[in-house]
ZANU-720139 format. One line per field, with one value per residue (C-alpha): residue in three letters; chain; x, y, z. Coordinates in steps of 0.5 Angstrom, whole numbers, m for minus. Example, Ala and Ser with C-alpha at 12.3 -4.5 7.8 and 13.67 -1.06 7.14 Angstrom:
REM ZANU-720139
resn: (ALA SER)
chain: (A A)
east: (25 27)
north: (m9 m2)
up: (16 14)
***
This chain:
REM ZANU-720139
resn: (MET ASN ALA ASN ARG ARG GLU TRP ALA GLU GLN VAL GLU ILE ASP ILE VAL ASN THR LEU ASN GLY HIS ASN THR ASN HIS LEU TYR VAL THR LYS ALA VAL GLU THR LEU LYS ALA LYS PHE ASN ILE LYS SER ALA GLU TRP ILE GLY ASN GLY ASP TYR HIS THR LYS GLY ASP ILE LYS LEU LEU THR THR ASP GLY VAL LYS TYR ILE GLU LEU LYS THR SER ASP LYS LYS THR SER GLY THR THR ALA ASN PRO GLY GLN ALA PHE PHE GLY LYS LEU ILE GLU ASP THR LEU SER TYR THR GLU TRP GLU LYS GLU ASP GLY VAL PHE GLN GLN ARG TYR ASN LEU VAL GLY ASN ASN ASN PRO ILE SER LYS GLY GLU TYR GLU LYS THR LEU ARG THR TRP ARG SER ASN ASP ALA THR ASN PRO ILE PHE LYS LYS ILE GLN ASP ILE THR ASN ALA LYS LYS GLY GLU TYR ILE ASP TYR LEU LEU PRO LYS LEU ASN LYS GLN LEU GLU LYS ILE ASN SER ILE LEU TYR CYS ILE LYS ASN GLY GLU HIS THR ILE LYS ARG ILE ASN GLU VAL LEU SER SER ASN LYS LEU PRO ALA ASN ASP TYR PHE ILE LEU VAL ILE THR GLN TYR LYS THR ASP ASN PRO GLY VAL THR LEU VAL ASP THR TYR ASN THR LYS TYR ASN ILE THR ALA ILE LYS LYS GLY GLY GLU GLN SER MET VAL PHE VAL ASP ASP THR GLY THR VAL VAL PHE ARG PHE ALA VAL ASN TRP LYS ASN ILE CYS GLN GLY GLY ALA THR PRO CYS PHE SER VAL PHE SER LYS)
chain: (A A A A A A A A A A A A A A A A A A A A A A A A A A A A A A A A A A A A A A A A A A A A A A A A A A A A A A A A A A A A A A A A A A A A A A A A A A A A A A A A A A A A A A A A A A A A A A A A A A A A A A A A A A A A A A A A A A A A A A A A A A A A A A A A A A A A A A A A A A A A A A A A A A A A A A A A A A A A A A A A A A A A A A A A A A A A A A A A A A A A A A A A A A A A A A A A A A A A A A A A A A A A A A A A A A A A A A A A A A A A A A A A A A A A A A A A A A A A A A A A A A A A A A A A A A A A A A A A A A A A A A A A A A A A A A A A A A A A A A A)
east: (m104 m107 m114 m118 m116 m116 m123 m125 m122 m125 m132 m131 m129 m135 m139 m137 m138 m145 m147 m144 m149 m155 m155 m155 m150 m150 m142 m140 m133 m137 m141 m135 m131 m137 m138 m131 m131 m137 m134 m128 m132 m138 m140 m144 m143 m138 m135 m131 m125 m120 m121 m114 m111 m105 m104 m110 m110 m114 m119 m125 m127 m131 m134 m134 m136 m129 m127 m125 m122 m118 m119 m114 m117 m112 m116 m113 m116 m110 m107 m103 m105 m102 m98 m97 m96 m93 m89 m86 m79 m77 m78 m71 m68 m73 m72 m65 m59 m54 m59 m61 m68 m69 m70 m64 m60 m62 m61 m54 m53 m55 m61 m66 m64 m62 m69 m71 m66 m69 m76 m74 m69 m64 m68 m71 m78 m82 m85 m92 m89 m85 m91 m95 m91 m90 m97 m98 m93 m96 m103 m101 m94 m92 m86 m83 m76 m75 m81 m78 m71 m74 m76 m70 m65 m70 m70 m63 m61 m66 m62 m56 m60 m62 m54 m53 m58 m56 m50 m54 m60 m55 m52 m59 m62 m65 m69 m71 m74 m78 m80 m82 m87 m90 m91 m94 m99 m102 m97 m94 m93 m86 m89 m93 m87 m83 m88 m88 m80 m79 m85 m81 m89 m92 m97 m104 m107 m113 m111 m112 m111 m117 m114 m119 m116 m119 m125 m127 m128 m134 m129 m126 m121 m122 m117 m117 m110 m108 m101 m100 m96 m92 m84 m78 m71 m68 m61 m59 m62 m60 m61 m68 m67 m65 m70 m71 m69 m71 m71 m69 m70 m66 m69 m67 m74 m75 m81 m81 m79 m78 m78 m77 m83 m86 m94 m96 m95 m89 m82 m79 m86 m89 m89 m84 m85 m83 m88 m88 m89 m89 m91)
north: (m45 m50 m54 m49 m43 m46 m48 m41 m37 m42 m40 m33 m34 m38 m33 m27 m32 m33 m26 m24 m29 m26 m28 m24 m24 m21 m20 m13 m15 m19 m13 m9 m14 m15 m7 m7 m12 m9 m2 m5 m11 m11 m18 m24 m29 m32 m39 m41 m45 m44 m51 m51 m52 m48 m50 m46 m39 m35 m37 m34 m34 m28 m28 m21 m17 m16 m24 m28 m25 m29 m26 m28 m27 m25 m24 m22 m20 m15 m10 m14 m19 m25 m30 m28 m35 m42 m45 m52 m54 m55 m48 m46 m52 m53 m45 m43 m47 m51 m51 m56 m56 m56 m63 m65 m60 m64 m71 m68 m65 m71 m68 m72 m78 m76 m75 m82 m85 m81 m83 m90 m91 m93 m98 m97 m94 m91 m84 m86 m89 m83 m78 m83 m83 m76 m74 m79 m75 m69 m71 m75 m74 m67 m66 m72 m71 m74 m70 m64 m65 m67 m59 m57 m60 m58 m51 m50 m53 m48 m42 m46 m48 m40 m39 m44 m41 m33 m33 m37 m33 m26 m29 m29 m23 m21 m28 m27 m21 m25 m30 m25 m22 m28 m30 m23 m24 m31 m36 m40 m46 m48 m51 m44 m40 m44 m43 m36 m35 m39 m36 m29 m26 m23 m27 m25 m19 m23 m23 m19 m19 m17 m16 m16 m13 m12 m16 m17 m10 m5 m2 m7 m5 m8 m6 m9 m10 m10 m12 m13 m6 m8 m8 m10 m9 m13 m11 m16 m22 m22 m26 m24 m28 m35 m38 m33 m29 m22 m19 m11 m7 m1 4 0 m3 m10 m12 m20 m25 m32 m37 m44 m47 m54 m54 m61 m64 m60 m57 m63 m67 m66 m62 m57 m51 m43 m38 m32 m25 m19 m11)
up: (117 122 120 124 121 114 115 118 112 107 110 109 102 101 105 100 94 96 97 91 88 91 98 105 110 117 117 116 113 108 106 105 101 96 95 94 89 85 85 81 77 73 76 73 77 83 84 90 88 94 98 101 94 94 86 85 82 87 92 88 81 78 71 69 63 62 63 68 74 80 87 93 100 105 112 119 126 126 121 117 111 113 108 100 98 101 96 97 99 92 90 89 88 81 79 81 77 81 88 92 95 102 103 98 102 109 106 104 111 115 119 115 117 124 125 123 127 133 132 130 135 130 127 119 119 113 112 115 121 122 121 125 131 131 131 137 141 139 141 148 150 147 152 150 149 143 140 142 140 133 133 136 131 125 127 128 121 117 118 115 109 109 109 103 99 100 95 90 90 90 83 80 82 75 75 82 80 75 80 85 80 78 86 87 81 83 80 86 83 80 74 72 74 69 64 65 65 59 55 57 57 63 67 65 68 72 79 85 92 97 104 110 116 123 121 129 129 128 122 118 113 106 100 93 91 83 83 75 75 81 79 83 83 88 90 96 99 107 113 116 122 124 120 114 109 106 99 99 93 91 96 102 103 105 100 101 106 106 112 112 115 116 115 119 125 128 125 122 122 115 109 109 105 105 108 104 106 102 102)
***
């Protein structure tokens, strides 16, 4: 999510919290979101906990008569709800045995150093110098052939990393089902997923997804999704495009898609991660 989009989404979260706490709103989608939450929970107070921190469970914390509940907000001007999670590049490397993280794989492949050599003209440069140069090109010289080549070689290698992952993940489908269940219930960090897996206990039943679609229209859709009883039986993980993989359940339905992505500067720039989409 780019900075402008994140800032707007955070303001929606804050508007919902303020309205839950007694303030007025002029936005129909906020009104409908608040009505939906109040229909489900007896709310004492609400607190905004988003702040762009992907390590935080949810965006809004509700204190209810039935304990604390965490609400993840997904807002779109279309009929879809956007990403489910954005775990870091080390996700599968830390969770699946004998598997390299994306960055480890890139270093072993050589494309990691290739990018640095291109930016530094084969002279050693630091991570900070690398990223500063790319930011300058993006702002002032986006047609720079090296800037374009950085993105091209990165995009080409993403698919190769997916090819590397597929046989490893398909050998661990039982564990994959547990990981996906954790993701769907708000546990998006490697640490928390490992804690849940090692304890052999389900995540707490305190996480809900509030989906707002077509918010720009006079009839926005608002749905509160309780994922706690959602179970997955993944039978195959397949290539889902040049840079992504799809997780197929026993009915033949694609229920998750993971795409390799770089969140900052450009593809090959900074902060590699996975963009996760789910039904």
